[in-house]
N, C-alpha and C positions, 0 to 999 in steps of 0.2 A: 528631543525628538525620540519617539518610541514606535516600535513596530511589533504587531502581534505575531507571535511565533508558536510553533508546536514543538515541544520537547520530546525526544525519542530515545529509546535505549539502543544498545548495540545491535539488536535484531530489528531495528526500525519500528518497534511498537510504540504507539503514543503513550506517554506517561503523564503529561500535563501541558497546559498552555502557559505562556509567559510573555511578558513585554520585554523586548530587546531595546535597550536605551543606550544612547551615546553621549559622551561628555566632550567638551571642547578640546581636551587634551588628547583625544583619540582613544580614551578608555571606554570600553563597552562592557555592559553587564546585563544579565537576565534577571527578571523579577518573576518567579513562578506564581501562578494563581493560588496554588495550595501550599500552605506552610510546610506540611510534612514532606513535600518534594525535596526540600533542602537537605533533609537527613539522608537522602539516597546518594548524595555526592560528597566527595572529599577533595581537598586541595590536591592538585596534580592529576585528578581524573579528567578524562575527555567527556565532553557533552556534545550531543548532536541536536541540532534544531533546524527547523524548516520554516521559512516565511509562509504564513498561512495562505492557502490557495495559490501558491506559486511553487509548483513542483520543482522548477529548475533553480530554486534558491534554497539550497540545503547545505548546511555548514557543520563542521565540528570545530571545537576549540578546547584549549587547556584551561582548567579552572585554577586561577591564581589566588582567589580569596572568596570566602563565603562569610558574609556578615550583614547584619541589618536587613535580612530578607533578600539580599542580592547575591547573585553568582557572578563574580568578576571573571572576565575572559581575557585570554592572551593567545596569540598564534592562531587566529581565526582562519580556517581554510574552507574553500569552496569544494564541496564533494560532488557536485552535479556531474562533472565529467567522469567520475569514478563509480557512479552508481551501478550496482549489479542488477541483473534482470530478474533475480529470484526473490525480491521483496514481495512477500505474499500476505494477503489479507483475507479474512473470512468474508464471504459474500454469497448470500443465498438468494437466488432468483431463478425463475423458470425461463429458459431460452429454447429456441429451436435450432438444432444443428442440421446440416444437410450433407448428403453424399450422393454420388452418381453410380447407378448400377444398371447395366444394359441400356444405357442412353437415357434413363429416367432419373430425375432428381427426387430423392426420397428424404422427407423431413422426419426428424426424430425429436420429440420433446424430452428435455433433460433438465435436471436441477443442478445448477451451479453451486459448488460448495466453497471454493476459494479461487482466488485470482492473483496473478502476478503480471509483471510486464512481459514475461516470456512464456507463460503457459497458464493452465487452469486445471482444476479437478471438478468432475461432475459425476452424478449418479443417474442411472436410468434402468428400465426393465430389460432393454434389448441387449443381447450379446453381440456387440458390434465387431465388424471385421477389422482386425488390427492392421491390415495392410492397406486399407483405404485412406484417402485423404478427405478431410472433412472441412466444413466452413460454417460460419455463423456471422450474423450482423449484430454489432453491439447496439444495445438499446439504452445504455446508461451513460455513454459519453456525449459530450456536447455536440460533436460531429460524429454521426454513425459511421463505422468503418466495417468493411468486410474482412474477416480474419480467417485465414486458412490454417489448419493445424493437423498434426498427426497424433495418434495414440501411442503412448510410451508403455503403459502398463494397464492391466485389467485385474481387478480383485473382486471377489464376492463380497457384497455388503448385506446389510439387514433388509428384511422384508422382500426377499427374492429380487434384490436389485444388484447391479454391478457398478463398481466405482472405477473411474478412468482417470489416469493422469495424462496430460496432453502438453505438447509443445507447439507454440505458434511458429508459422513458417513464413519466411520472406517478407517480414514487416518492413515497410519503408521507415525511414528515420522519423518522419512526421507522424506516422501511425503509432510507432513505439512511444513517441512523446505524448500522444493523446492517451494511450493506455496507461502510461506512467502517471500522468496527471490524475486520471480517474482512480488509480490505485491509492494514491495519497489522499485524495478527497474522500474515498470510501473509508480509509483508515481513520481520518479525523472524525467522520460521521459516526463510526462505530464507537469511538472513544466518547464522544458527546453523549451518545445513547447510554453507554455504560455508566457514566457519571450521573446522568439523570436518574437511572434506575437505583444507583447507590443512594442518592439523595432522597428518593421516595421511600427507600427502605428504612431510613433513619427515623 
């Protein structure tokens, strides 16, 4: 039996895909897709892997052996309950945020730069009020959700733009799960695109 997984480093960046296989004795091992992935690990290292497309199935394990293209695992642990909110991925998309002023809802078009389960960074031309509360509707999740957020910092960016760091507010557990799933899915997509670009360059 084998399951397709995503291998990640300590910062939760995707480094390769792998097949997770099990033997009758309870022994489990990963077979990375790329041979050079094996050289990134040593016996005794920890390795992090996520079942593809299942954000809530993410594990780490100790490496007990590396041989014949296989990374043998011991002490496999489920990390899902311990995931931090600050796993962040590059994600460029145009979205509309809104705020209320004098009873009127005012939309602002912004360019999202990165996204995490707890916040995001975007750029826009407007110098936004740091004291306001803002909101936007996700367009990239399977179930669109309305997210409220506050601005944490504002910095000048290139081309007469401003860059903003934001924190999401009062997310329900189900909403946070939807966002976390989208973050890991975006991360895997970014990795696939990177590998395709590398293959085209060869």
